C-alpha positions in Angstrom: -0.3 0.0 0.1 1.5 3.2 -0.8 -1.1 5.5 0.4 -1.6 6.3 4.2 -4.9 4.7 6.0 -5.9 5.7 9.5 -6.7 2.2 11.3 -10.4 3.8 11.7 -11.2 4.3 7.9 -12.6 1.8 5.7 -11.2 0.9 2.3 -13.3 -1.3 0.4 -12.5 -4.1 -2.0 -12.0 -2.9 -5.1 -11.2 1.3 -4.6 -8.3 2.6 -6.7 -6.1 5.0 -4.1 -3.3 6.3 -6.0 0.4 6.9 -4.4 1.1 9.4 -1.2 -2.9 9.8 -0.5 -4.0 10.1 3.3 -7.2 8.9 4.3 -7.9 10.2 8.1 -10.2 9.6 10.9 -13.4 7.6 10.3 -13.3 7.9 5.9 -15.6 5.2 4.3 -14.0 4.7 0.0 -16.6 2.3 -1.7 -15.2 -0.6 -3.5 -15.6 1.6 -7.2 -14.3 4.6 -6.3 -11.4 6.4 -8.3 -9.1 8.3 -5.9 -5.8 9.5 -8.0 -2.5 10.5 -6.4 -2.0 12.9 -3.4 -5.5 13.6 -2.0 -6.2 14.4 1.4 -9.2 12.7 2.8 -10.5 14.5 6.4 -12.0 12.9 8.8 -15.7 11.6 8.4 -15.4 11.7 4.8 -17.7 9.3 2.5 -16.7 8.8 -1.0 -19.2 6.5 -3.2 -18.9 4.0 -5.8 -19.4 5.8 -9.0 -16.8 8.4 -7.9 -13.8 10.3 -9.6 -11.3 12.2 -7.6 -8.6 13.7 -9.4 -4.7 14.4 -8.2 -4.2 16.5 -5.1 -7.7 16.9 -4.4 -8.2 18.0 -0.7 -11.6 17.4 0.8 -12.1 18.4 4.2 -14.1 17.0 7.2 -17.6 15.9 7.1 -17.9 15.7 3.3 -19.8 13.0 1.4 -19.0 12.8 -2.5 -21.6 11.0 -3.8 -22.7 8.5 -6.7 -21.7 10.6 -10.3 -19.5 12.9 -8.9 -16.2 13.8 -10.7 -13.4 15.9 -9.1 -10.8 16.8 -11.6 -7.2 17.7 -10.5 -6.6 20.3 -7.3 -10.2 20.4 -6.3 -11.0 21.8 -2.5 -13.7 20.8 -1.2 -14.3 22.8 2.2 -15.4 21.5 6.1 -18.9 19.8 6.0 -19.9 21.0 1.9 -22.4 18.9 0.1 -23.1 17.1 -2.5 -26.1 15.9 -4.4 -27.3 13.2 -6.9 -30.6 13.4 -7.1 -32.8 16.1 -8.3 -36.1 15.6 -6.7 -35.4 13.0 -3.7 -38.4 11.2 -1.6 -37.6 8.4 0.7 -40.4 6.1 -1.0 -39.5 6.4 -4.6 -36.3 4.2 -5.6 -34.7 6.9 -7.9 -31.2 5.5 -8.6 -31.8 6.0 -12.3 -32.3 9.5 -12.1 -29.0 10.4 -10.7 -27.3 13.4 -12.4 -23.7 13.8 -12.9 -21.7 16.9 -11.2 -18.5 17.4 -12.8 -15.7 19.9 -11.1 -13.3 21.1 -13.0 -9.2 21.3 -12.1 -8.4 23.5 -9.2 -11.7 24.9 -8.4 -12.7 25.9 -4.6 -15.8 24.9 -3.0 -16.0 26.7 0.5 -17.2 25.7 3.5 -20.9 24.5 4.1 -21.7 25.4 0.5 -24.0 22.6 -1.3 -23.4 21.8 -5.0 -27.1 20.5 -6.4 -26.9 18.0 -9.0 -26.3 18.1 -12.6 -24.0 21.0 -12.9 -20.7 21.6 -14.1 -18.3 24.2 -12.1 -15.8 25.7 -14.3 -11.8 25.6 -13.7 -10.5 27.3 -10.7 -14.0 29.1 -9.6 -14.2 29.7 -6.4 -17.8 29.7 -4.4 -17.9 31.0 -1.2 -19.1 29.6 2.2 -23.1 28.5 2.5 -23.4 29.6 -1.0 -26.0 27.1 -3.1 -25.0 26.2 -6.6 -28.0 25.4 -8.9 -26.6 25.9 -12.2 -23.2 25.8 -14.5 -20.4 28.3 -12.9 -18.2 29.6 -15.3 -14.2 29.3 -15.2 -13.0 31.8 -12.0 -15.8 32.8 -11.7 -16.5 34.5 -8.0 -19.9 32.8 -6.4 -21.9 33.8 -3.1 -25.4 33.5 -1.8 -28.2 31.6 -2.0 -29.1 30.8 -4.6 -25.1 31.5 -5.8 -24.7 34.6 -8.2 -21.8 35.7 -9.3 -19.7 38.7 -7.9 -16.5 38.9 -9.2 -14.1 36.6 -10.9 -10.7 34.9 -8.9 -7.0 34.0 -9.8 -5.6 30.9 -10.2 -3.8 31.8 -7.0 -7.3 32.3 -5.2 -6.9 36.7 -5.4 -10.2 38.3 -6.3 -9.2 40.2 -9.9 -10.5 43.9 -10.5 -12.8 43.2 -13.3 -16.0 43.9 -14.2 -18.7 40.6 -14.4 -18.8 41.3 -18.1 -17.3 42.8 -21.4 -13.7 43.3 -22.6 -11.0 44.1 -19.9 -8.2 42.9 -18.1 -6.9 42.1 -15.3 -3.7 41.2 -13.0 -3.5 38.8 -10.1 -2.1 41.0 -7.6 0.0 38.2 -6.1 1.5 36.6 -9.2 1.2 39.2 -11.4 -0.8 37.1 -14.0 -2.7 38.5 -16.5 -6.2 37.5 -17.6 -8.1 38.6 -20.0 -11.8 39.1 -20.0 -14.1 38.6 -23.0 -17.8 39.3 -22.7 -18.6 36.6 -19.6 -15.7 34.4 -20.1 -12.2 35.0 -18.5 -9.2 33.1 -19.5 -5.7 33.1 -18.0 -3.3 35.0 -20.8 -0.3 32.7 -21.8 3.0 33.7 -21.5 4.4 34.9 -24.7 7.1 33.2 -26.4 
């Protein structure tokens, strides 16, 4: 075994876990899960069978990653944030055939106690504030807050808010790294370095 597993954690047979990952107290990983390298699963995390977690993700305490959720590389899931996989659940009705896919792209941050309603895609390096409720797709680099969540700005890959309007043609610079970002309409992209 080339990953760390706390004695209280349960990893079902068949689970694939990458090198250097850390599985802490009272975690349960189901047998169909695919977990990348150098992933941290905090205390009391649950990972379902039909889940893919990319390299270098950090999933903080008390998060359940249910079936049909995919996290790309380096996603941060804050403490007690919530994923769902059925849009209109009822205890008396079996809706396992109605699971909706949720995709969280590379580098995104999901703040503490936020809720991700199933069936959405969260763009790369998006930043979902603590307690926000995401009900629709989130653009790359968007800063989302509130219930239901609305976009209030843009974030750099480093995690600094950019001084940019929500839409239009503009450029912004990350105050920490100096990296330039270009806004065209409602799409933000990182300017590739000139060669």
